[in-house]
C-alpha positions in Angstrom: 48.2 -1.3 -23.7 50.6 1.4 -22.9 53.9 1.7 -23.9 56.9 -0.5 -23.0 59.8 -2.6 -24.7 61.0 -6.0 -23.7 64.6 -6.5 -25.2 66.7 -9.8 -25.3 69.7 -10.3 -26.2 71.3 -14.0 -26.1 70.1 -14.5 -22.1 69.7 -10.8 -21.5 66.7 -9.4 -21.0 65.2 -5.7 -20.1 62.1 -4.1 -19.7 62.1 -0.3 -21.1 59.3 1.4 -18.5 56.8 -0.6 -16.2 53.5 0.6 -17.1 49.8 0.0 -15.8 49.9 -3.1 -18.1 53.0 -4.6 -17.1 51.4 -7.8 -15.5 49.2 -8.8 -18.8 52.1 -8.0 -20.9 54.2 -10.0 -19.1 51.7 -13.3 -19.0 50.7 -12.4 -22.9 54.5 -12.3 -23.7 56.0 -15.2 -21.2 58.6 -12.8 -19.7 60.7 -14.9 -17.3 64.0 -13.6 -16.1 64.6 -9.8 -15.8 67.9 -8.2 -15.9 67.2 -4.2 -15.6 64.7 -2.2 -16.0 65.1 1.2 -18.0 63.2 4.3 -17.5 62.4 7.2 -19.7 60.9 9.3 -17.3 58.5 9.0 -14.1 55.0 9.7 -15.8 52.4 7.1 -14.4 51.7 5.7 -17.7 55.3 4.4 -17.7 55.8 3.6 -13.8 52.4 2.5 -12.6 53.2 -1.1 -13.1 56.6 -1.0 -10.7 54.7 -3.1 -8.0 54.4 -5.4 -10.5 58.1 -6.1 -10.9 57.9 -8.4 -7.9 57.0 -11.6 -9.7 60.6 -11.2 -11.5 62.6 -10.7 -8.3 61.6 -13.9 -6.7 64.3 -15.8 -7.7 66.7 -12.9 -7.7 69.2 -12.6 -4.6 70.4 -9.4 -5.8 68.7 -6.1 -6.4 67.6 -5.4 -9.6 69.6 -3.0 -11.6 67.4 0.3 -12.4 68.7 2.8 -14.9 67.0 6.9 -14.9 67.9 9.9 -15.2 68.8 11.3 -11.5 65.2 13.2 -11.2 63.6 9.7 -12.6 65.0 7.9 -9.7 64.2 11.0 -7.1 60.3 10.5 -8.2 60.6 7.1 -8.2 61.9 6.7 -4.7 59.4 9.3 -3.7 56.2 7.0 -5.4 57.9 3.7 -3.9 59.8 4.6 -1.4 58.9 1.4 0.7 61.1 -0.6 -2.2 64.2 2.0 -1.7 63.9 1.7 2.4 66.3 0.2 4.1 64.4 -2.2 6.2 63.0 -3.7 2.5 64.9 -7.3 3.8 61.0 -9.2 2.3 61.9 -12.0 -0.2 60.1 -11.0 -3.4 59.7 -7.1 -2.8 61.4 -5.6 -5.5 65.0 -4.2 -4.4 66.0 -1.7 -6.8 69.9 -0.9 -7.6 69.6 2.7 -8.9 72.0 3.3 -11.7 72.1 6.8 -12.9 71.6 7.2 -16.5 74.0 10.6 -17.6 75.5 9.7 -20.3 75.8 6.2 -22.4 76.7 2.9 -21.0 76.5 -0.8 -21.6 73.9 -3.6 -20.5 76.2 -6.6 -21.4 77.3 -6.2 -24.9 74.7 -4.0 -25.5 75.4 -0.6 -25.9 72.9 1.9 -24.5 72.2 5.7 -25.3 70.3 8.0 -23.7 68.5 10.2 -25.7 66.8 13.7 -24.4 63.6 15.3 -25.6 61.4 17.4 -24.8 57.7 16.7 -23.7 55.9 18.4 -20.6 57.6 19.5 -17.9 59.5 16.2 -16.7 62.9 15.0 -17.9 62.7 12.7 -20.6 65.0 10.3 -22.4 64.7 7.6 -24.8 67.1 5.4 -25.5 69.2 3.8 -28.6 70.5 0.4 -28.1 73.5 -1.1 -30.7 74.8 -4.4 -30.5 77.8 -5.2 -33.0 76.3 -7.6 -36.2 73.4 -6.0 -35.2 70.1 -3.6 -36.4 70.6 -0.4 -34.1 67.2 0.1 -32.4 65.5 3.8 -31.1 62.7 4.1 -28.7 61.4 7.0 -28.2 57.7 7.0 -26.8 56.9 10.3 -25.6 58.3 13.8 -27.0 57.4 17.0 -28.3 61.0 18.0 -29.3 63.6 16.6 -30.5 66.9 18.8 -30.0 69.7 18.7 -32.6 71.9 17.0 -30.6 69.6 14.1 -30.2 68.8 13.9 -33.6 72.6 13.9 -34.1 72.4 10.4 -32.6 69.2 9.4 -33.8 70.7 10.0 -37.7 71.2 6.6 -39.6 69.4 4.4 -37.4 68.1 1.1 -38.5 64.5 0.8 -36.4 63.0 4.1 -35.1 59.8 3.8 -32.7 58.7 6.7 -32.1 55.4 8.9 -30.5 52.3 9.8 -32.8 49.7 10.4 -30.4 47.0 11.3 -32.7 46.5 13.4 -36.1 46.1 16.4 -34.7 48.7 18.3 -32.6 49.1 18.3 -28.7 50.6 20.2 -26.4 53.3 17.7 -24.8 53.0 14.7 -27.8 54.0 14.6 -31.6 50.9 14.2 -33.6 51.5 12.2 -36.4 52.9 15.0 -39.0 55.6 15.5 -36.2 56.6 11.9 -35.8 57.2 11.2 -39.9 58.9 14.4 -40.0 61.1 13.0 -37.5 61.5 9.8 -39.3 62.3 11.3 -42.1 64.7 13.5 -40.5 66.4 11.0 -38.6 67.1 9.0 -42.0 66.0 5.9 -40.2 65.8 2.5 -42.2 62.5 1.7 -40.8 59.8 3.3 -38.3 57.7 2.6 -36.0 54.6 4.1 -34.5 53.7 4.3 -31.0 52.1 5.7 -27.9 49.1 6.1 -30.1 45.6 7.2 -28.7 41.8 6.1 -29.4 41.8 9.0 -32.0 43.6 6.3 -34.6 42.2 3.9 -36.8 44.9 1.3 -37.4 43.6 0.1 -41.0 42.9 3.9 -41.8 46.5 5.5 -40.1 48.0 2.6 -42.3 46.8 3.6 -45.5 48.4 6.8 -45.5 51.4 6.1 -44.2 54.8 6.9 -46.4 57.0 3.6 -46.9 59.1 2.7 -44.4 57.0 4.0 -41.7 54.5 1.4 -40.1 51.6 1.4 -37.1 53.3 -0.6 -33.9 50.6 -2.9 -32.1 50.6 -4.9 -28.3 52.3 -8.0 -28.7 54.8 -7.0 -32.2 57.8 -8.5 -32.5 60.9 -6.5 -34.0 63.8 -9.0 -34.7 67.5 -7.2 -35.3 69.3 -10.0 -35.7 70.8 -10.9 -32.4 68.5 -8.5 -30.7 64.8 -9.1 -30.2 62.1 -6.3 -29.5 58.9 -6.7 -28.2 56.4 -3.4 -28.3 53.5 -3.6 -26.5 
């Protein structure tokens, strides 16, 4: 299934990206209340499940916070104009509360830092999540190049989840070699490879990975001691 993350911090529940598999993922993981959605970029494999957010809006009296760059929010408004329209008054419809990400911010006690990266021609960010007393997590699902300033933000992160599309080079995504090099440069405590294409065989890939690097899978759960991250 397409990559996303379901973060649970006490009673706080956050989703990173609403891909086309959101409905199946939500049912499988028994996802309940949702307190916000964070978007990395506006490619369809990360936003096409937008309409399935309705399931989380039936019991909400307030709009659903949506965090993204200004350009990503503009794309969402263009693709899902009905949700952002002033006449969207129907119960259960997705009613976004757009929040522009242009620097670090807080979702409850969770500090969230955007991680600008290069990926195709669309503005793209990852996210770093930090909570006092818990391990830090960085999520970078789509990337071809990590700028030096962003790598500085990544260094020393406890858990890195990063794009590793396939063994061979790709124009807009990290190859396996590029992902492994980034893991070394970041000095991450542990690394999980995500956004994997069909060219990868799980057991074969696992057999050649260095210590501290593992292959993510649908439904993987990572405990950060205070934060639970489910990787779809």
